[in-house]
Residue, then its C-alpha position, 0 to 999 in steps of 0.5 A: m944346356s939341353r940336347y935332343t936328337i932329331t932329323v935335319t933334311r937338306t931341302a934340295s936333295r932331301h938327304a937327311d941327317p937322322d942324328a942331328t942335334i937341337g937344343y937350348d944353350r943357357p949361357l948363350q941364351t939361344f936355341f942351336l942346331q947341329a947337323f951333317p958332320d964330315a966323315d971324321g965327325e969333326n966339322l959340321e955342315l950346319w951349326l946354328g946358334t953359336d952367338f949370344r941370343e942369336f935364336e931366341t925362338l925356334s921359329r927364328l932358328r928354323t927360318a935361318a936353317i931354311a935360308l941355308g937349305f935345311d929344315f927340321i920340321p916335322l919336329a916330334s911334339g915331345i921334343l918340341h915341348k921339351l925345348l919350350g920347357d928348357h927355354a922357359r926354365e933357363a932363359h934369362h930375360a933382361v930387365s928393360d931399361s925403362i924399369i931400371q930407370d924407374v927404379l933409379n928415379g923412384t917412380s916405380a909402382r910399389 
């Protein structure tokens, strides 16, 4: 799992959390975003990417954040490249059913 500190902003108030976290969770195969902890640091106002393959792209993660009234752009290019590298190294892409069926039927290219 990768974790990087970024700034997340509430779009309506422009209030920012400069200690928000973005990353890629390999077991869940999703990007995630965490921001705006409560005073005790226990609960988060924003926590996206808790389900399996919930956000397989950063674009989908940003769309979900915007829908909830938050944004994390601009994202430093160094962090963007690290996130994309994490995804490229760690993502598991399932073999499509048609390829599996071809192998079972003996019709795959050799």
